[in-house]
Every structure is written in C-alpha cells, then in structure tokens.
N, C-alpha and C positions, 0 to 999 in steps of 0.2 A: 640548113637549119640557120636559124638569122645567130647573130652573137647574142641574142637579147634570151631567144632559147635555151642556150647554150648556158648563159650565164644562170638562169633561173635552174636550170637541171643543174650545175654545179654547186649552186647552192644551196637547193634539197637534198644533194646528195652529203656536202660539206656538213647541212643540219642535221642529217640522220646520222650521219658516222658520228659527229659530239653528243647525240641523245644516246646512242649505242655505248660509246666511250663513259657519260654519266650514269647509265642502265650496269655497264659491267663493273663499275666502280660500287656499286650501291649492293651489288650482289656480293660482290665481295667482303664487303661492313656486316653483310648479314650471313655470309659465308663462316668469318670470323667469328660472328656473335655465336652461332649457333654452335661451331666446334668449340668454343668457351663452354657453353653451356650441357654441351653431350661430354666434356671433360670432365667437368664438375661434374655430370648424375654420374660418371663412371666411377668417379673416387667416392662418391658419395655409395654406393652401390657396392665397392668393392670393401670399403668401411664396416657396410651391413651386413657383409658374408662373412667378415675376420671377426667378427663381435657372436654371429651366430654359430660358426664353427667353435669360438673360446666358449660358449656356452654350452654345445655341446659336448665338448672336451670336459668341462663342470657335470655336464648331466652324467655322462657314462661313467665317473669319478664318481658320482653320486649313488648309480643304480649299481654298480660294482660293491662299493660298500656295505649297502644296504642287502644285497646278495650275499657275501659275508657274513653280516648281521644273523639274515635269517637261517640261513647254514650254521650258526654256530646256538641259536634259540632252537634251532631244530633237536640238533644234539642234545642239548639241554633237558629236553622235553622230552625224551626219549630216556632220559638218564632218571626225571624225575617219575615217569609215568613208570620205570623199572621196581623204584624204590618204592611209591606210592602202591604198585601189585605185591612186592613182600609185606608194605605192612597192614595189606586188607587180610595176607594169607595167615600172617601172624595173627590177627583181631579173630578172625574165623575162627583159626586152631581155637584159639582162648575163648569163645563163646561156646563153641559146640564141647568141650572140654579136652581136647585131644592138645591143649597147650602145655602140656606139659603136669607136673604136678601139682596139685591143690588140697586145700586142707578144708576137708566137709565136716563139716558141726554135728 
C-alpha cells in the first residue's frame, strides 16, 4: 500500500470519526431536549393527578355529607308519616262517629 493510499484511508477515518463525534453531540442535545420535555410532561401529569386527588377528596366529602342529610331526611319522613297516620286515624274516628262525644240535634 502506498503512502498516498494510506493517507487517503487515514483522512477517511478521521472524517468519519469527526462526523461520528458531531453526530454524538447532536444526539446528546436531542436527548437533553427530550429529557426536559419528559420531565416537564411528568411534572404536568403529577400536577393533574394531585388536582384529581383533591377533587376526589372534595367529592367524597360532599357524598358523605349528602348521605348524612339523606339519613336525617329519612328519619324526618318516618316521623312525618307516623304523625300523618295518627291524624288520619283521628279524622277517620271523627267521621265514623267514634271520635268521642258529639252533640246530636
């Protein structure tokens, strides 16, 4: 192999090595940019999950409060039903003439 051939091969290797180094640097920059995007995206997802968790806690509090209110309403409805049934009984006895003393003309 002549010196000229050897020089061409060395230049070729040096050019490829330089291109490889430039490509590696470009890949590092792309990787760094992608890493920032992933980090920013992850932070966004964590924020969203935190917001959802807080909303879920508020919803659970509201549901628990509504359940307690429904229980109170159910109890009140039972008392109202009982009082209404008592009133109906009094009215029925009164209408049927068994409600106590009546003055007959």
